C-alpha positions as CSV (number, residue, x, y, z in Angstrom):
1,M,86.8,4.7,66.1
2,V,90.5,4.6,64.6
3,E,91.2,1.6,66.9
4,M,87.9,-0.2,65.8
5,R,88.8,0.2,62.2
6,V,92.2,-1.1,62.8
7,I,90.7,-4.2,64.5
8,K,88.3,-4.8,61.6
9,K,91.1,-4.4,59.2
10,K,93.3,-7.0,61.1
11,A,90.4,-9.3,61.5
12,K,89.4,-9.4,57.9
13,Q,93.2,-10.0,56.9
14,I,93.2,-13.0,59.4
15,A,89.8,-14.4,57.9
16,K,91.1,-14.1,54.4
17,Q,94.3,-16.1,55.4
18,I,92.0,-18.8,57.0
19,I,89.5,-18.8,54.2
20,S,92.2,-19.2,51.6
21,S,93.5,-22.1,53.4
22,T,90.1,-23.8,53.6
23,R,89.9,-25.9,50.6
24,P,93.5,-27.3,50.6
25,G,94.4,-26.8,54.3
26,L,91.5,-27.5,56.5
27,M,90.2,-30.2,54.2
28,A,93.4,-32.0,54.2
29,L,93.8,-31.6,57.9
30,A,90.2,-32.9,58.4
31,V,90.9,-35.9,56.1
32,L,94.2,-36.5,58.0
33,L,92.8,-36.3,61.5
34,V,90.2,-39.1,60.4
35,W,93.1,-41.6,60.5
36,V,94.9,-40.3,63.6
37,P,94.8,-43.3,66.0
38,G,93.0,-42.4,69.4
39,I,92.6,-44.0,72.8
40,H,90.1,-46.9,72.8
41,G,89.9,-47.8,76.5
42,Q,86.4,-46.3,76.4
43,E,85.2,-49.5,74.8
44,L,85.1,-50.9,78.3
45,A,81.4,-49.9,78.7
46,S,80.4,-52.7,76.3
47,R,82.5,-55.1,78.0
48,V,81.4,-54.7,81.7
49,V,78.3,-56.3,83.2
50,T,75.7,-53.8,84.0
51,P,76.0,-53.0,87.7
52,T,73.1,-53.7,90.1
53,M,72.8,-52.3,93.7
54,S,70.0,-52.8,96.4
55,A,67.9,-50.1,98.2
56,H,67.7,-50.4,102.0
57,A,64.7,-50.0,104.1
58,L,65.5,-47.5,106.8
59,A,64.4,-47.4,110.3
60,S,64.2,-43.8,110.3
61,A,65.1,-40.8,108.1
62,P,68.7,-39.5,108.1
63,T,69.5,-36.3,109.7
64,L,69.9,-34.0,106.5
65,D,73.2,-32.2,107.2
66,G,75.3,-33.6,104.4
67,D,77.7,-35.6,106.7
68,V,77.0,-39.1,105.6
69,L,80.0,-40.6,107.6
70,N,78.7,-39.4,111.0
71,D,75.1,-40.3,110.3
72,S,74.2,-43.7,112.0
73,V,71.3,-44.4,109.7
74,W,74.0,-45.2,106.9
75,R,76.2,-47.3,108.9
76,G,76.5,-50.9,108.1
77,L,74.7,-50.5,104.8
78,Q,76.5,-51.7,101.4
79,P,77.4,-48.8,99.2
80,A,77.8,-48.9,95.5
81,S,81.3,-47.8,94.2
82,G,83.6,-48.4,91.3
83,F,83.1,-45.4,88.9
84,W,84.6,-45.3,85.4
85,Q,85.8,-42.4,83.5
86,V,84.7,-41.2,80.2
87,R,87.2,-38.3,80.5
88,P,90.1,-37.6,80.5
89,N,91.2,-41.3,80.3
90,A,88.1,-43.1,79.1
91,G,87.6,-46.6,80.3
92,Q,89.8,-46.3,83.3
93,P,88.8,-46.3,86.9
94,S,88.1,-42.9,88.6
95,T,91.0,-41.2,90.3
96,Q,89.0,-40.9,93.5
97,R,86.7,-43.2,95.3
98,T,83.0,-42.6,95.4
99,E,80.5,-44.3,97.6
100,V,76.7,-44.1,97.1
101,T,74.1,-45.7,99.4
102,I,70.4,-45.6,98.8
103,G,67.6,-46.1,101.4
104,Y,64.0,-45.7,101.7
105,T,61.1,-44.8,104.2
106,A,57.4,-45.0,103.6
107,D,57.6,-41.4,102.2
108,A,60.9,-40.7,100.4
109,L,64.0,-42.1,98.7
110,Y,67.3,-41.2,100.5
111,I,70.6,-41.1,98.7
112,G,73.8,-40.8,100.6
113,M,77.1,-40.0,98.7
114,V,80.6,-39.7,99.8
115,A,83.1,-38.3,97.3
116,Y,86.5,-39.2,98.8
117,D,89.3,-36.8,97.8
118,D,92.8,-36.9,98.6
119,N,93.3,-33.0,98.0
120,P,90.1,-31.5,99.6
121,A,91.8,-28.1,99.0
122,G,91.5,-28.7,95.3
123,I,87.7,-29.0,95.4
124,I,86.0,-26.5,93.1
125,V,82.7,-24.9,94.0
126,A,81.6,-22.5,91.2
127,D,78.0,-21.6,92.1
128,S,75.3,-22.0,94.7
129,R,72.3,-21.0,92.9
130,R,69.4,-23.5,92.2
131,D,69.9,-25.2,88.7
132,S,73.2,-23.5,88.1
133,S,75.4,-25.5,85.9
134,L,77.3,-28.5,87.3
135,N,79.7,-28.6,84.5
136,D,82.3,-26.2,85.9
137,T,82.3,-27.4,89.6
138,D,82.9,-30.6,91.6
139,S,79.4,-32.3,91.4
140,F,77.3,-35.4,91.9
141,Q,74.2,-36.3,89.8
142,V,71.9,-39.3,89.7
143,I,69.3,-40.3,86.9
144,I,66.3,-42.2,88.0
145,D,63.8,-44.2,85.6
146,G,61.2,-45.8,87.7
147,L,58.8,-46.6,84.8
148,G,61.1,-48.9,83.2
149,S,61.1,-47.3,79.8
150,R,65.1,-47.1,79.6
151,Q,64.3,-44.0,77.5
152,G,64.0,-41.0,80.0
153,G,63.8,-40.2,83.7
154,F,64.6,-37.5,86.2
155,I,68.1,-36.0,87.2
156,F,68.9,-34.7,90.6
157,G,72.4,-33.1,91.3
158,T,74.3,-31.1,93.7
159,N,77.8,-29.8,94.3
160,P,79.8,-29.2,97.6
161,A,77.7,-25.9,98.3
162,G,74.5,-28.0,98.3
163,I,72.6,-26.6,95.4
164,E,69.4,-28.3,94.1
165,Y,69.8,-29.2,90.4
166,D,67.0,-31.1,88.8
167,G,65.8,-31.7,85.3
168,Q,63.8,-34.2,83.1
169,V,65.2,-36.4,80.4
170,A,63.2,-37.5,77.4
171,N,64.3,-40.0,74.7
172,E,67.8,-40.0,76.3
173,G,68.2,-36.4,75.6
174,T,68.4,-36.6,72.0
175,G,66.0,-33.6,71.4
176,G,62.5,-34.0,72.6
177,G,60.0,-35.7,70.2
178,F,61.0,-38.7,68.0
179,G,61.6,-36.1,65.2
180,G,63.7,-34.0,67.5
181,G,61.4,-31.2,68.7
182,G,62.7,-29.1,71.5
183,G,60.7,-26.0,71.8
184,T,59.1,-26.9,75.0
185,G,62.0,-28.5,76.7
186,G,63.8,-30.7,74.5
187,G,65.5,-33.9,75.2
188,F,66.7,-32.6,78.5
189,N,64.5,-30.0,80.4
190,L,66.5,-28.2,83.1
191,N,63.5,-25.9,83.7
192,W,61.6,-28.6,85.1
193,D,61.6,-28.4,89.0
194,T,60.2,-30.5,91.8
195,T,60.0,-30.7,95.5
196,W,63.2,-32.4,97.3
197,V,66.0,-31.4,99.6
198,V,69.8,-31.9,99.7
199,R,72.5,-31.0,102.0
200,S,76.2,-31.2,101.4
201,A,79.3,-31.1,103.7
202,I,83.1,-30.7,103.1
203,G,85.7,-32.4,105.3
204,A,89.2,-33.9,105.4
205,Y,88.0,-36.9,103.5
206,G,86.6,-34.9,100.6
207,W,82.9,-34.0,100.3
208,S,79.5,-35.8,100.8
209,A,75.9,-35.2,100.3
210,E,72.5,-36.4,101.3
211,M,69.4,-36.2,99.1
212,E,65.6,-36.5,100.3
213,I,63.5,-37.2,97.2
214,P,59.8,-37.8,98.1
215,F,58.2,-40.6,96.2
216,R,55.5,-37.9,95.1
217,S,58.1,-36.2,93.2
218,L,59.0,-39.4,91.2
219,R,57.0,-41.4,88.6
220,Y,57.0,-45.3,88.8
221,G,55.0,-48.3,88.0
222,G,52.6,-50.5,89.9
223,G,53.7,-53.1,92.4
224,D,55.3,-52.9,95.9
225,A,58.8,-54.2,95.4
226,Q,60.4,-52.7,92.2
227,T,63.6,-52.5,90.2
228,W,64.5,-49.1,88.6
229,S,67.0,-47.9,86.3
230,I,69.7,-45.7,87.9
231,N,73.2,-44.1,87.1
232,F,75.5,-41.8,89.0
233,Q,77.9,-39.2,87.7
234,R,80.7,-37.5,89.6
235,N,82.8,-34.6,88.2
236,I,86.2,-33.9,89.7
237,R,86.7,-30.6,88.0
238,R,90.2,-29.7,88.7
239,N,91.2,-33.0,86.7
240,N,88.5,-32.3,84.1
241,E,87.3,-35.7,85.1
242,V,83.8,-37.2,84.5
243,A,83.1,-40.7,85.8
244,Y,80.0,-42.9,86.0
245,W,78.9,-45.9,88.1
246,A,77.4,-47.6,85.2
247,P,80.1,-47.2,82.5
248,L,79.4,-45.4,79.4
249,D,81.3,-45.0,76.1
250,Q,82.9,-41.6,75.7
251,Q,80.2,-40.3,73.2
252,Y,77.5,-40.6,75.8
253,N,76.5,-38.6,78.9
254,L,74.2,-39.3,81.9
255,N,71.1,-39.0,79.7
256,R,71.9,-42.5,78.1
257,I,69.5,-44.3,80.5
258,S,69.4,-47.4,78.2
259,E,72.9,-48.2,79.7
260,A,72.2,-47.3,83.2
261,G,72.5,-49.9,86.0
262,F,69.8,-51.2,88.3
263,I,68.6,-50.6,91.9
264,Q,66.5,-53.5,93.4
265,G,64.2,-53.8,96.3
266,I,62.6,-50.5,96.5
267,Q,59.3,-50.7,98.4
268,V,57.1,-47.8,97.0
269,P,53.9,-46.6,98.3
270,Q,51.0,-46.8,96.0
271,R,49.3,-43.8,97.4
272,R,47.7,-40.6,95.9
273,N,49.2,-37.3,96.3
274,L,47.8,-33.7,96.0
275,L,49.7,-30.5,95.9
276,I,48.0,-27.1,95.8
277,T,50.2,-24.1,95.4
278,P,48.2,-20.9,95.6
279,Y,49.8,-17.5,95.0
280,V,49.1,-13.8,95.8
281,L,50.6,-11.0,93.7
282,S,50.6,-7.3,93.8
283,Q,51.8,-5.4,90.5
284,T,52.4,-1.8,90.0
285,Q,53.2,-0.3,86.5
286,R,53.8,3.0,84.9
287,G,54.7,4.1,81.5
288,G,55.0,2.1,78.3
289,F,51.9,1.3,76.5
290,L,49.7,1.9,79.5
291,P,47.5,5.2,79.8
292,N,49.1,8.0,81.9
293,G,49.6,7.4,85.5
294,T,50.4,4.6,87.9
295,H,48.4,1.3,87.6
296,H,48.0,-1.0,90.5
297,D,46.8,-4.6,90.2
298,E,46.2,-7.5,92.5
299,E,45.8,-11.0,91.4
300,V,45.2,-14.5,93.0
301,G,45.4,-17.9,91.6
302,F,46.7,-21.4,92.1
303,D,48.4,-24.6,90.6
304,L,47.4,-28.0,91.4
305,K,49.1,-31.3,91.1
306,Y,47.3,-34.6,91.6
307,S,48.7,-38.2,91.1
308,V,46.0,-40.0,89.6
309,T,48.4,-43.1,89.7
310,S,52.0,-43.4,90.5
311,S,52.8,-42.8,87.0
312,L,50.1,-40.5,85.7
313,T,49.7,-36.9,86.8
314,L,47.0,-34.2,86.5
315,D,48.1,-30.6,86.6
316,A,45.7,-27.8,86.8
317,T,46.1,-24.1,86.9
318,Y,43.8,-20.9,87.5
319,N,44.5,-17.5,86.7
320,T,48.1,-18.6,85.6
321,D,51.0,-16.2,86.3
322,F,54.7,-16.3,85.4
323,A,56.0,-13.0,87.1
324,Q,59.0,-14.9,88.5
325,V,60.2,-16.1,85.1
326,E,63.5,-14.7,83.8
327,V,62.8,-12.4,80.9
328,D,64.0,-13.4,77.3
329,D,67.4,-12.5,76.0
330,L,67.3,-9.7,73.5
331,Q,68.0,-10.8,69.9
332,V,68.5,-8.8,66.6
333,N,67.3,-10.7,63.4
334,L,69.8,-10.1,60.5
335,D,68.0,-12.5,58.4
336,R,64.5,-13.0,56.8
337,F,63.3,-15.9,59.0
338,S,61.8,-16.2,62.4
339,L,63.8,-15.9,65.7
340,F,63.4,-18.6,68.3
341,F,62.7,-17.8,72.0
342,P,62.8,-20.9,74.4
343,E,59.9,-21.8,76.8
344,K,60.8,-20.9,80.5
345,R,57.4,-21.0,82.1
346,P,57.0,-23.8,84.8
347,F,53.6,-25.1,84.1
348,F,54.4,-26.1,80.6
349,L,57.7,-27.7,81.3
350,E,56.8,-31.2,83.1
351,N,56.8,-33.9,80.6
352,A,57.3,-31.3,77.8
353,G,59.4,-33.6,75.7
354,Q,56.3,-35.8,75.5
355,F,54.6,-33.1,73.4
356,A,57.4,-32.5,71.0
357,I,57.2,-33.5,67.3
358,G,59.2,-32.0,64.4
359,S,62.6,-30.6,63.9
360,P,63.9,-28.5,66.7
361,R,63.8,-24.6,66.4
362,E,62.7,-25.2,62.8
363,A,59.4,-26.9,62.4
364,E,57.8,-27.8,65.7
365,M,54.2,-29.0,65.7
366,F,53.5,-27.8,69.3
367,F,55.3,-24.7,70.8
368,S,53.8,-23.8,74.2
369,R,54.8,-20.0,74.0
370,R,52.1,-19.9,71.5
371,I,49.8,-19.9,74.5
372,G,49.7,-16.8,76.5
373,V,52.5,-15.0,74.6
374,G,51.8,-12.7,71.8
375,A,53.8,-10.9,69.2
376,G,56.8,-9.1,70.5
377,G,56.6,-11.1,73.7
378,A,53.4,-9.4,75.1
379,Q,52.0,-11.4,77.9
380,I,48.3,-12.6,77.3
381,P,46.3,-13.5,80.4
382,I,45.7,-17.2,80.9
383,D,42.3,-18.1,82.6
384,G,43.5,-21.4,83.3
385,G,43.8,-25.1,82.0
386,A,44.6,-28.6,82.7
387,R,47.2,-31.2,81.7
388,L,47.2,-35.0,82.2
389,T,50.7,-36.6,81.5
390,G,52.5,-39.8,82.4
391,Q,52.1,-43.5,81.5
392,I,49.3,-46.0,81.5
393,G,49.8,-49.6,80.7
394,E,53.1,-51.1,79.7
395,G,55.1,-48.2,78.0
396,T,52.0,-46.3,76.7
397,N,52.6,-42.6,77.3
398,V,49.8,-40.1,77.2
399,G,49.6,-36.3,77.3
400,L,46.4,-34.3,77.2
401,L,46.4,-30.5,77.6
402,R,43.5,-27.9,77.6
403,M,44.2,-24.1,78.1
404,R,42.1,-20.9,77.8
405,T,43.5,-17.4,77.2
406,E,41.7,-14.2,77.5
407,S,41.2,-11.6,74.9
408,M,43.6,-8.7,74.9
409,S,42.6,-5.5,73.0
410,G,44.8,-5.0,69.9
411,V,46.9,-8.1,70.6
412,A,44.8,-11.3,70.4
413,E,41.4,-12.6,70.9
414,A,40.3,-15.1,73.4
415,N,41.5,-18.7,72.4
416,N,41.0,-22.3,73.7
417,Y,44.0,-24.6,73.1
418,S,43.8,-28.5,73.0
419,V,46.6,-31.1,72.6
420,V,46.3,-34.9,72.6
421,R,49.5,-37.0,72.5
422,V,49.9,-40.7,72.7
423,S,53.0,-42.7,72.1
424,Q,54.1,-46.2,72.6
425,D,57.7,-47.2,73.9
426,L,59.1,-50.2,72.0
427,P,62.4,-52.2,72.6
428,N,65.7,-50.7,71.9
429,R,65.0,-47.0,72.2
430,S,62.1,-47.4,69.6
431,A,58.7,-45.8,69.8
432,V,55.8,-44.8,67.7
433,G,53.2,-42.0,68.3
434,F,50.7,-39.4,67.2
435,M,49.5,-35.9,68.2
436,Y,46.5,-33.6,67.5
437,V,46.8,-29.9,68.3
438,E,44.0,-27.3,67.9
439,R,43.5,-23.6,68.5
440,D,39.8,-22.6,68.5
441,G,39.1,-18.8,68.7
442,D,36.1,-17.1,70.0
443,T,35.7,-14.7,67.2
444,P,34.8,-16.1,63.8
445,S,36.1,-14.5,60.7
446,P,33.2,-12.8,58.5
447,L,35.0,-14.2,55.3
448,L,36.4,-17.6,56.5
449,G,34.0,-18.7,59.2
450,N,35.4,-20.5,62.2
451,D,38.6,-19.1,63.6
452,N,40.3,-22.2,64.3
453,N,43.5,-24.1,63.4
454,K,44.3,-27.9,63.7
455,T,47.5,-30.0,63.3
456,Y,47.6,-33.7,62.8
457,A,51.0,-35.5,63.4
458,I,52.6,-38.9,63.7
459,D,56.2,-39.7,64.6
460,G,58.4,-42.7,65.1
461,R,61.8,-43.8,66.2
462,W,63.7,-46.9,65.4
463,G,66.9,-48.0,67.2
464,I,69.2,-50.3,65.4
465,G,71.8,-51.8,67.6
466,N,73.4,-49.5,70.2
467,E,74.7,-47.0,67.6
468,T,72.1,-46.3,65.0
469,L,68.8,-44.3,65.4
470,I,66.3,-43.4,62.7
471,N,63.6,-40.6,63.5
472,A,60.7,-39.7,61.3
473,W,57.6,-37.5,61.6
474,A,54.7,-36.3,59.3
475,A,52.1,-33.7,59.9
476,Q,49.3,-32.1,58.1
477,T,47.4,-28.7,59.1
478,D,43.8,-27.6,58.6
479,T,43.4,-23.8,58.3
480,P,40.4,-22.0,56.9
481,G,41.2,-20.5,53.6
482,L,44.3,-22.5,53.1
483,N,43.6,-25.6,51.0
484,G,46.2,-28.0,49.6
485,D,49.9,-27.9,50.0
486,D,49.5,-28.3,53.9
487,Q,51.6,-31.1,54.7
488,A,55.2,-31.4,56.1
489,F,57.6,-34.2,57.1
490,G,61.0,-35.1,58.1
491,V,63.5,-38.0,58.5
492,T,66.8,-38.3,60.0
493,A,69.3,-41.1,60.6
494,S,72.3,-41.0,63.0
495,Y,75.0,-43.2,63.8
496,S,77.3,-42.9,67.0
497,D,80.1,-44.9,68.3
498,E,83.3,-44.1,70.4
499,D,85.0,-42.4,67.5
500,W,82.4,-41.3,64.9
501,D,79.1,-39.3,64.8
502,V,77.5,-39.4,61.2
503,S,74.0,-38.1,60.5
504,G,71.9,-37.2,57.5
505,G,68.3,-36.1,57.0
506,Y,65.6,-34.8,54.5
507,G,62.6,-32.8,55.1
508,E,59.8,-30.9,53.5
509,V,57.3,-28.2,54.5
510,Q,54.8,-27.0,52.1
511,A,53.4,-23.4,51.3
512,N,50.2,-23.7,53.3
513,F,51.5,-25.8,56.1
514,N,50.4,-23.6,59.1
515,P,50.8,-25.0,62.7
516,E,49.6,-21.9,64.6
517,V,50.4,-23.5,67.9
518,G,53.5,-24.7,66.6
519,F,56.8,-22.9,65.4
520,L,58.1,-22.5,61.9
521,S,61.4,-20.6,61.0
522,R,60.6,-20.6,57.4
523,R,57.9,-21.9,55.0
524,D,57.7,-23.8,51.6
525,Y,61.1,-25.6,51.4
526,R,62.8,-28.7,51.1
527,K,65.8,-29.3,53.2
528,L,68.9,-31.7,53.0
529,N,71.5,-32.0,55.7
530,A,74.5,-34.2,56.4
531,S,77.3,-34.2,59.0
532,W,80.2,-36.2,60.3
533,L,82.4,-35.8,63.3
534,R,85.4,-37.7,64.7
535,R,86.6,-38.0,68.2
536,I,90.4,-38.3,68.6
537,R,92.1,-38.6,72.1
538,P,95.7,-38.6,71.4
539,D,98.1,-40.4,73.9
540,D,100.6,-37.6,74.0
541,L,100.2,-34.7,71.7
542,W,100.8,-31.0,73.0
543,N,98.7,-32.0,76.1
544,L,95.7,-32.2,74.1
545,H,92.6,-34.0,75.6
546,E,90.5,-34.3,72.4
547,I,90.4,-33.2,68.8
548,R,87.1,-33.1,67.0
549,P,87.4,-32.5,63.3
550,H,83.9,-32.3,61.6
551,M,82.0,-31.1,58.5
552,N,78.4,-30.5,58.0
553,Y,76.3,-29.3,55.2
554,R,72.6,-28.1,55.0
555,E,70.6,-26.7,52.1
556,Y,67.1,-25.2,51.7
557,R,65.4,-25.3,48.4
558,D,62.0,-24.0,47.1
559,P,59.6,-26.5,45.3
560,D,61.1,-25.4,42.1
561,G,64.6,-26.3,43.0
562,F,65.8,-22.7,43.7
563,L,68.5,-22.7,46.4
564,E,67.5,-20.3,49.0
565,S,70.2,-21.2,51.4
566,S,73.1,-23.4,51.8
567,F,75.8,-23.8,54.6
568,F,78.9,-25.8,54.4
569,H,81.0,-25.8,57.5
570,T,84.4,-27.4,58.1
571,D,86.0,-27.2,61.5
572,S,88.3,-28.8,64.1
573,H,87.8,-28.3,67.9
574,W,91.1,-28.5,69.9
575,E,90.5,-29.2,73.5
576,W,93.4,-29.2,76.0
577,E,93.7,-31.0,79.3
578,N,93.6,-27.7,81.2
579,G,90.1,-27.0,79.8
580,W,91.1,-24.4,77.2
581,E,89.6,-24.8,73.6
582,I,90.2,-23.4,70.1
583,H,87.7,-23.9,67.2
584,T,89.2,-23.2,63.9
585,G,86.4,-23.2,61.2
586,A,85.4,-22.0,57.9
587,N,82.0,-21.6,56.1
588,L,80.9,-21.5,52.5
589,T,77.5,-19.9,52.3
590,R,74.8,-19.2,49.6
591,E,71.7,-17.1,50.2
592,G,69.2,-16.8,47.3
593,V,66.8,-13.8,48.0
594,K,63.6,-14.0,45.9
595,T,61.9,-10.8,47.6
596,P,63.7,-7.8,48.8
597,F,63.8,-7.4,52.6
598,Q,64.8,-4.6,55.0
599,I,67.7,-6.1,57.1
600,V,67.7,-2.9,59.3
601,S,66.0,0.4,59.0
602,G,67.2,2.2,55.9
603,V,69.2,-0.8,54.5
604,T,67.6,-3.3,52.1
605,V,69.0,-6.6,50.6
606,P,67.8,-6.9,47.0
607,I,67.0,-9.9,44.9
608,G,69.9,-11.9,44.1
609,S,72.1,-15.0,44.8
610,Y,75.0,-14.4,47.2
611,N,78.0,-16.8,47.6
612,H,80.4,-16.1,50.3
613,E,83.2,-17.5,52.4
614,E,83.9,-16.8,56.1
615,A,86.0,-17.7,59.1
616,Q,84.3,-19.0,62.3
617,L,86.8,-18.9,65.3
618,V,86.2,-19.7,68.9
619,F,88.5,-19.3,71.9
620,M,87.7,-20.5,75.4
621,T,89.7,-20.5,78.5
622,D,89.0,-23.0,81.4
623,Q,85.3,-22.1,82.3
624,S,85.8,-23.3,85.9
625,D,88.4,-20.7,86.7
626,A,87.2,-17.7,88.7
627,L,88.0,-15.5,85.7
628,S,87.3,-17.0,82.2
629,L,86.9,-15.8,78.6
630,N,84.9,-17.1,75.6
631,V,85.2,-15.4,72.4
632,Q,83.2,-16.3,69.3
633,S,83.7,-14.6,65.7
634,R,82.5,-14.9,62.3
635,I,84.2,-12.9,59.6
636,G,83.6,-12.8,56.0
637,G,81.1,-12.2,53.2
638,F,77.5,-11.4,53.9
639,F,74.7,-10.7,51.3
640,G,77.0,-9.2,48.7
641,G,79.1,-7.3,51.3
642,D,81.2,-8.1,54.3
643,R,80.4,-8.7,57.9
644,V,82.7,-8.7,61.1
645,N,80.9,-10.4,64.2
646,L,82.5,-10.5,67.5
647,E,81.0,-12.0,70.7
648,P,83.2,-12.1,73.7
649,T,81.9,-13.3,77.1
650,V,83.7,-12.6,80.3
651,R,82.8,-14.5,83.5
652,Y,83.9,-13.7,86.9
653,R,82.9,-15.2,90.3
654,I,83.9,-14.9,93.9
655,G,83.6,-18.3,95.7
656,E,80.3,-20.0,95.0
657,K,78.1,-16.9,95.9
658,F,78.8,-14.1,93.4
659,N,78.8,-14.8,89.7
660,S,78.8,-12.2,86.9
661,Q,78.8,-12.6,83.1
662,L,79.2,-9.8,80.6
663,T,78.4,-10.6,76.8
664,W,78.9,-8.2,74.1
665,S,77.8,-9.1,70.5
666,Y,79.2,-6.7,68.0
667,S,78.4,-6.8,64.3
668,D,79.9,-4.4,61.6
669,V,78.2,-5.0,58.3
670,E,79.1,-3.2,54.8
671,L,76.6,-3.9,52.2
672,P,76.3,-2.3,48.7
673,T,72.9,-0.7,49.8
674,G,74.4,0.7,53.1
675,D,76.6,0.0,56.2
676,F,75.5,-0.4,59.7
677,T,76.7,-1.9,63.1
678,V,74.7,-3.8,65.6
679,N,75.7,-3.9,69.4
680,L,74.0,-6.0,71.8
681,A,75.3,-6.1,75.6
682,R,74.1,-8.5,78.2
683,L,75.2,-8.2,82.0
684,R,74.1,-10.9,84.4
685,L,75.0,-10.6,88.1
686,T,73.9,-13.1,90.8
687,Y,74.4,-13.3,94.5
688,S,73.3,-16.3,96.4
689,F,72.9,-15.7,100.1
690,T,72.0,-19.4,100.5
691,P,71.2,-22.1,97.8
692,S,67.4,-21.0,98.2
693,I,67.9,-17.2,98.6
694,S,69.4,-15.3,95.8
695,L,69.3,-11.9,94.0
696,Q,69.8,-11.8,90.2
697,T,70.1,-8.9,87.9
698,L,70.0,-8.8,84.1
699,V,70.6,-5.7,82.2
700,Q,70.4,-5.9,78.3
701,Y,71.2,-3.1,75.8
702,N,70.2,-3.1,72.1
703,E,72.1,-0.1,70.4
704,R,70.1,-0.5,67.1
705,D,66.8,0.2,68.8
706,D,68.3,2.4,71.6
707,L,66.8,0.0,74.2
708,I,67.8,-0.7,77.7
709,A,66.0,-3.5,79.5
710,T,66.6,-4.2,83.2
711,N,65.2,-7.3,85.1
712,L,65.9,-7.5,88.9
713,R,64.7,-10.6,90.8
714,F,65.0,-11.5,94.4
715,S,63.8,-15.1,95.3
716,W,63.4,-16.7,98.6
717,L,62.4,-20.2,97.7
718,Q,60.4,-22.6,99.9
719,S,60.7,-25.4,97.4
720,A,61.0,-25.7,93.7
721,N,59.5,-22.5,92.2
722,S,57.4,-21.7,95.3
723,G,58.2,-18.9,97.7
724,L,58.6,-15.2,97.8
725,Y,59.6,-13.2,94.7
726,L,60.3,-9.5,94.3
727,V,60.6,-8.5,90.7
728,Y,61.5,-5.2,89.1
729,N,61.5,-4.7,85.3
730,E,62.3,-1.5,83.5
731,I,62.4,-0.9,79.8
732,D,63.8,2.4,78.3
733,D,62.8,2.4,74.6
734,S,63.9,5.9,73.7
735,G,64.8,4.6,70.2
736,L,61.4,3.4,69.5
737,R,59.4,6.3,70.7
738,A,59.1,10.0,70.3
739,P,59.3,11.4,72.8
740,P,61.3,8.7,74.7
741,E,59.3,6.5,77.0
742,R,60.2,4.4,80.1
743,A,58.0,1.4,81.3
744,R,58.5,0.5,84.8
745,E,57.0,-2.5,86.7
746,F,57.2,-3.8,90.3
747,I,55.9,-7.2,91.4
748,I,55.6,-9.0,94.7
749,K,54.4,-12.5,94.5
750,Y,54.2,-15.2,97.2
751,S,53.2,-18.8,96.6
752,Y,53.1,-21.7,99.2
753,I,52.9,-25.5,98.5
754,F,50.2,-27.4,100.5
755,D,51.0,-31.0,100.5
756,W,48.5,-34.0,101.2
757,F,50.1,-37.6,100.7
758,N,47.7,-40.5,101.6
């Protein structure tokens, strides 16, 4: 305890020194850095002709072993090459040669990649688990847009260990819907999975990979011979190097499909495909909220996927189950607004960005976690449902969703959910659309009549040149008993070039606006926000790779003009060529509390306006190292008192098979009405026997509630999310119950994909 008090005292002293320098020091530094000259070779992207390559008809499929150089199928075919860096030396050729060849058969697209490397011993392989990050390892990725929208597509990636990494991009990854919604997947949806195969190999030449992507896993237009948008990314981690085939300016990443290259001459099949994935499940539960004794349950169900056309897909589900999905991270709410938990369930993730309208994690018109997830994360049984998504005509995107949930005593009544979404792509990253969302309950209210809720929304996006984007949305809800003041809207404008990011926006949510199948973090407010960021890449300064000074401001006022919250942040991110980073920030905050609230048991924040200053510091070592550290901290005033928040994260790995991560979030809060501490600990352990067989453990501890949650998952994947799962969950909620109670659950689930392609 003495050591902790010393640490807190020293942290507060450092914070006061930083805060005292905020106005004259950091402000002056930020202004000075605005005018520091940087490297401008990154402008090459706007001067190079968009690259084009050809697809080759293959007499037979390659032997998928990852060894491209020794496979006769690839010999004599012309590969694409000539990759360009965005980091560390933007606009310069890649330091190592990369060759990519694409072929096809009647059933699948094949990609052969050779990543030449003059130092094969320096290749870094960080993880072999499916969908693990490709940022901290040598890797290769491809983005494919077969619909010609130049706004979204599918990403497939791998590393020298041969992992399967796939995701879906909507609106170039800018945040889901035109207004920026992201609750059901956002602009980039890593939780999207499909059926494909990849193999990698390492040799004296470097490393190589072969991908087999069935046409049924892609979406494309009509016609036999087609031209698709495509781009490739290669990471050479020891150099902190990122390079692209179709060159990009330094502010963009692979999601920037509007500047991708083209692949010509793909002969695609115009055939329909049917996938049926049945599952069987056995579940044993004991303790918790269940009656005394051990309870057994067996379930069967299925998911179905049918390609109505090559660009339009029907998904259906019966007796839907998500036992294999990783549990949510524990959070502690130290404010008076709602916490956000992201969607992880596979059925809701394909084309999830198509259903997103609103402001991400703040005001979202459709939030799929409202279907089948009750208060406190309780799982509500889903009878089934269907979803039709894709494209019809020239750039017309559609999304139809219908789901039904069962009643659950004491938690929720049975409900039907309906969503209709239509949008039209327009030139230069522009689009316009509308959406209708409805919840219809089975149990009418004696006082209000029908138990239903409706949301009507429109949105649009307007691209101006290559740098400017304007997003806007507006919505209205219809809820029995709530009349008037039921509208909301938002508009944002952003500008991004090689050196600058500048944005601003305004939004309103009225008091009776009530999207019950959406997400609201707060109600009855008017929001104003603005930000700028400058990217500087010095030629030669302390081995720095990039400096990013920036400022942002946001405020929330009620309709009478009362300032409920404001946040002014000034910061500079210092990133070195070896991958280390330091963020030196300071915040000016204001909280206007109109109604007292209990921040923790026994401690109440009274009515008042609270103005504070705090330091916000971040330190990161190279995250690709076997042992790495990330420390985040916020130290300063808090609701009339003081707060010291420290969140260190330690990562350790052994090769690409074993990965571990320990995060500890510590908050020490001293308020006029009482003092308290909050400790959250999270330990993740993963061992990958192969890229498709893994064992994962997640143990979380919440000291405030004296709760320990354990999630243990063994998975043996056939493809995508199908295969064998063994899941053990245990929750010790001794802090919430008297006497203490322990809930245990063991699940065996097996699913298999049956595939018909004709």
